N, C-alpha and C positions, 0 to 999 in steps of 0.2 A: 715251665715258661709261660704256658698258655692255658686258659680256661676254655673248655669246649663250648661252642655256641650251636644250639640245635635248630634244625629246620623241622618242619612238620613231618617230612618223610623220615628223617633220622629219629624223631621221637616214636613214630610208628614202628620202626625197626627195633628200637629199644624195648618197647612194650611187647612186641611179638616174641621176645626172648624171655619174658617173664614166665616162671614156672606155671604150667597149666593153662597158658594162654590158648584160646580166647575165653575159656570158661572162667579164668581167674580175673577177668576184667572188673566184675563187681568188687573184688578185693582191692584192686588198684584204685577204684573210685572211692572206696571207703577211706583209704589212706589220703587221697587228694582232698576230699571234702572235709575230713577232720583237720587237715593241715590248714585249710582256709579258715575254718572256724577258730582254730587256735591262734593263728596269726592276727585275725581280725580283733579278737578279744584282747590280745596282747597290745596291739597298736591303739585300740580305743577302749580302755578298760572301763570307762564310765558310760559307754553306750549301752542302752537297754533295748532299743527297738531296731531291728535290722530288716530292711526290705531287700529280699533276694530276687533278683531278676533273672529268670532261668530261660534258656533256649531249649530247643528240642533235642539236641545231641548230647554227647557225653559231657560236654562242658556244663550243660544244664543239669545233668545228673550229679556232677560234682557239687553244684550249687544247692541242689535239694538235700544232699547229704550234709553239707555245711549248715543248712538251716536246721536240720534235725539235731545236729550236735550242739548248735547254739541253744536250742530249746532245752536240751538235756542239761545244759549248763545254767539254766534259769533265765535265759534271755528271751525276749519276744522276737521271734524270727518268722516272717511271713513270706511265702513264695508268691510274689505278686508284682504287678506292674504299677501298683499304687505306691507312690513315693512320699506322699504327705505324712508328716509326723515321724519319719524315720530319722534315727541318729546316724546311721551308716547304711549305705547302699552297697550290696554285693552284686557285682556284674558277672553273671554266669551266662551271658547271652551267646557269645561265640567263643571258640577255642583256638588252639594253635593252628588248626587246619584251615581256618578262614582265609579267603583271599577274594579280591574283587570288590564290588560294591554291595553294601547291604541293601536289602529290599526296602522300599519306601517306609513300610510300617516299622521295620527294625531301625532304620535311620532316624525316624521320628522318636523312637524310644531312647536311642542313644542320646539324642539332643535333650530329651527330657531329663535323663540322668545327669547330664552335664550342668544343667541350669537349676536342678532341684535344690542344691545347697549343701546337703550332707556330703561328707567325704565318701569316696568310692573305693572299694576294694575289688580289684579285678582278679578273676580266676584264670590263671595261667598266662593270658595275654589280654590287654584291654580290647574289648570288642570293637571291631572295625580296623584294627591293626593287623597287617599281614605278618604273622609270626616268623615267616621265613625270610623276609626282606626288610621289614620296618616300614613298608609303604602303606599309605592310607589313600584309598580311592576317593572317598567323599568326606565321611565323618567318622570319628572314633571317640571312645570313652576317654575322658581325662581322669586317670586314676590317681589317688593319693598313695596307694599301695597296690602292688601286684604280687600275688603269691603264685609263683611258677613252679612247675614240678620237674624234679630230676636234674635239670640244668637250665641255665639261661637260654632263652630263645634269641635267635638273631635279631628279631624285630624289637626286642627290649633294649638293645644297645645301639641300633642303627636308627638315625633320624629318618623320617619324623616320628617313628614309633617310640623312640626312647624318651621323647618329650611328653608322651602320654602315659608312661608307665609309673611315674612317681618312684617311690622307694621299692626296690625289688628284693623279695625274699625267696630264696631257692629252698624248696621243701623236698626232703628225701622221701620217696614213696616206694623204695625198695628195688628200683631198677639198677641194672649193672651199667657202668660207664661204657660208652661206645665212641669210636672215632667219629669225628665230624669234619666237614669241609672248612667251616669258619671257626675262628678262635678269637678269644678276647685276651689281649696282652696283659700280663701282670708285672709287678715290680721285679720278680725274679728273672725277667728277661735281661736285666742289666748285668747279671752274672756272666752272660755270654760275651760281654765286652772285654777284649783282651786287656790285661793289666801289664804295666811295665815290669819287666824282669830286671834283676840286678845287672844283667849283661847289656841291657838296652842303653842306647845313646839317644840324643834328640833326633838323630837321623833314622833310627830304627823304631821309634815309638809312634810313627805315623806322620807323614809330611803332606800338607794340604796346600794347594794352589787355589787362591780365591780370585776370581775375575769379576769385576763389577765397577760400580762407581760412575758418577757423572756429576755435572754441576748441580748443586742443590741436593744431591742424594748420596753424599759420601758416607753418611751415617750407616747406611745399609751394609755396605761392604766392610765397614769397621766392626759392626756387630757380628757379622758372619765370621770374620777373622778371630775376634776375641772369643766367640763361642767355640770355635774349633780348638783353640788353645785350652780353654776351660774344660772341654770335653776330652782332654788329655792327649791331644796331638802334640808331638814334640817340636815340630817346625812348621811354620806357616809363612808362605809368600803371598803378598797381595799385589795384584797387577791391576792398575787403574790407568785411565787416560792421563797423559802428561799434564794436561791443564788443571787437574785436580790433585796431582801428586803432592803438592806442598801442603794441602789441607790434611791429607791422610798421614803425611809425615808427622804433623803436629799431633794428630789424634791418637795414633798407634805407637806403642813403644816396642813391644816384643817382636811382632812380625817383621820380616824383610819386606820393604816396599819398592816396587819398580813401576816405572811409567811406560806406556806404549803409545806410539803414534797411530792415529786412526787409519791412515793409509797403509800401514804395515802391521796392523794389530796382531793378526794370527801368527805370523812368523815370529814376532817379538815375544808374544806370550808363550809360544811353544818352545822358545829357547830356554825357558825355565821348567819345562816338563820333567826334565831329568832330576829335578830337585823335589819332586812331588810323587806321592802315591795315590792321590785322589784330587779331583777337580771340583770346585764349587763355582757354578756359573750363573750369574744373573743379578745378584743383589745390587740395586741402585744403578743398573747399567743404562737405564733410560730406554727411550723408544725412537731415537733418531734413526735416520735412514740407514746408517752403517751397522746398526745393531743386529738386525735379522741375518744378513749375510755373514757377519762375524760369528754369530752363534752357530749357524749351520756349518760353516767351514771348520770351526774349532772342534765341534763334536765329530765331524767326519774324520779329521786328521789326528785328533788326540787318541792315545791308547790308554788313557787313564780312566778308571771308574769315575763317573760324573754324577753330581746331583745338580739338577737344573731347576731354577726357581725364578719367581718374580718376572722381571722384564725379559729374561731369556725365554720364557714360555710364550711371549706375545708373538703370534704369527708362526709359531713353531710347526714344522711339518716333520713326518717320520724321517729319521736319519739312520742309514745303515752303519752300524758300528759293532765291533767285536766285544768291546769292554762293557761292563754293566752300566746301566743308566737308571737314575731315579728321578722322576718328575714329581714336584711337590706343589701342585696347584690348590688354590681354594676353589670353591664352587664356580665363581665367575670365570676364573682362568680355565678351568676344565671345560666349562660350557663353550668357551671360544675354541678350544682344541677340537671339540666335537661338532661345532656349528650348531649348538643348541642354546637354549636359554638357561639362566641360572635357576629359574623355577623348575625346569625339567630335571636338572641335575639334583636339586634338593629333594625332589619327589621320588627319585629313583637312584639313590646314591651308590648302592652296591653295583647295580647294572652299569651305571655311567663310569665308575672307576674301572670295572672289568673291560668295557669297550675301549677305554683309553689305553689300558695296558696292552690289549691285543693289537690296537692300531699302531702303537709306537714301539712294540716289542720291548717295553720298559717296565720297570717297577713304578707303580703310581701310588703316591701318598696323597689322598684327598683329605685336605685339612678340615677340621670342624670339631665340635664337641665330641663327635664320634669319628675321629681320624681313622680312615680306612687305608690299609696298605695291601695292595694286591699286585701280583706279578703275572706275566703271561702263562706261567706254569705252576702258579702257587695260589692256594685258596686264600681268601681274605682274612686279615688279622685286624681287629678293631681295637684301637687304643683310646680309652675314654677316661684316662687319669687326670686330664688337664682341668684346672678350675676355670670358671667363667672369666676370671681376671686376665687370663692369657690372651683374650681377644683385645690385643693392643698393638699399635703400630710398631713394626720392627720385630715382632715375635717370630714371624716367618723367616727372617734373615738369621735369627739365632738358631732355629731348627735346621736351616741349611748348613750352617757351620758344624753343628753337632753330627749330622749324618755324614758330612764329608770327613770328619775326624774318624768316625767308625769305619767308613769305607777304607780310609788310609791305613787303618789297623788290620785290614785284611778280612773284615766281615763280609759275608755275601750280601748282596744288595737288599733282598727282602728283610733279612734280619737286621741289617744296619738301619734301614728306614724305620722298622717297628721299634727297635731299641732307642733310636733317636727320638721318636715321638714319646716314648715312655719317660726318658730322661728329661725331655723338655717339659712334660706335664708335671713330673715330680718336682723339678726345680722351681716351677712357678708356684707350686703349693708350699714349698719351703721358704719362699721369699718373705722377708719381714712384713711387707704390707700387701694386702690383697686389693683394697680400694686404692686406686692410684698406682697400681703396679705398672712399671715400664720395662721395656725389653732388656735394658742393661741390668735390672734387678734379677732377671732370669739367668743372664750370663754369670752373674756373681754367685748364684746358688747352684750352678752345675756341679762343682766339685762335691758338695754335700749330697746332691742327688746320686752321683755315681758311687759314693761311699755308703 
């Protein structure tokens, strides 16, 4: 289901189990340096001159071996900080264990590599990226290719580091697999989504109650409801304020539609709880004065597993509940939950998601190119299968409906959230058009993604 993502400490543990360690370290470096040279020549077959920028540690040693192997293959490879005339630059300055700020001279060298012009091949991790978190303190190499060893590092898939890694090639250097705290979700995760059995009815295939909608924002609740059905829920009820019920009646065919009065909203919504196995709360709900107390009371009183998104996240405070809860904020929404800025969240995505999960005792799905799913007692799972086209209005509402459908099928909350992100990303990739993709295209592609 998952591909392991290694931190610096986990890589050190894997290396320490290599036969003959630490005397066998030169052998590991030979494997690593040869892999870098091989992949660099494969990626840039016409390159003749390679400038190899080496640091003082083992990463620099890998770079020096790569330079030697390149020379043995007939290339001009110079271990130097002189970049003029190079066809390719090999970045072997810092390795997986780097964290914090590079020294001024190293920072200046990184900047020189970035503006020199030739493509950069980074050894293990782009210099300046924290391999264990993806954080960048000041400046980092912008690689076209990263050749990483044994397994992907956390910092190669979590932003901002992922945006500096370029194409990532994982090179086998002879280490044995090791358990990791963080994982990268793969398509095989969708095999965990329960399928309908011959004995199922629409009532046993997963029932979802979607609560949302307001004047001008009925599209959001409709997208969530349609996505829940396309994600294989058997029965969907949509509860909206009575003043917009007629709009939703026209827009939606298959779901049951009900209206609620704002002054009796919670009681009227909970009257339909018996027809549902999961709650989707927030799409298009708006931010009028009644919304925050409605959300809080509904979460406190409902016994359903819930996915909370969009307007339901605005002003949300921790709520004590026994049922599983999934929060699905983007960076700006998560920043408000923590009382921070979006820039702070973007710079420390893993840590911010973890703090939010701990504060709310909930599973948190932090949206982005590197969607992060983390629970109070679960390590992070990174879902990075979504194409850039998925950054479009309404796509978050679709994701809410998918996760709600998976919760309704009985999946545990962290797995439902991660599987929802995977299905969401694959559906976007399968949609006929990438330029001009809209959220309803993603809804239509969900059955293909799940199959």
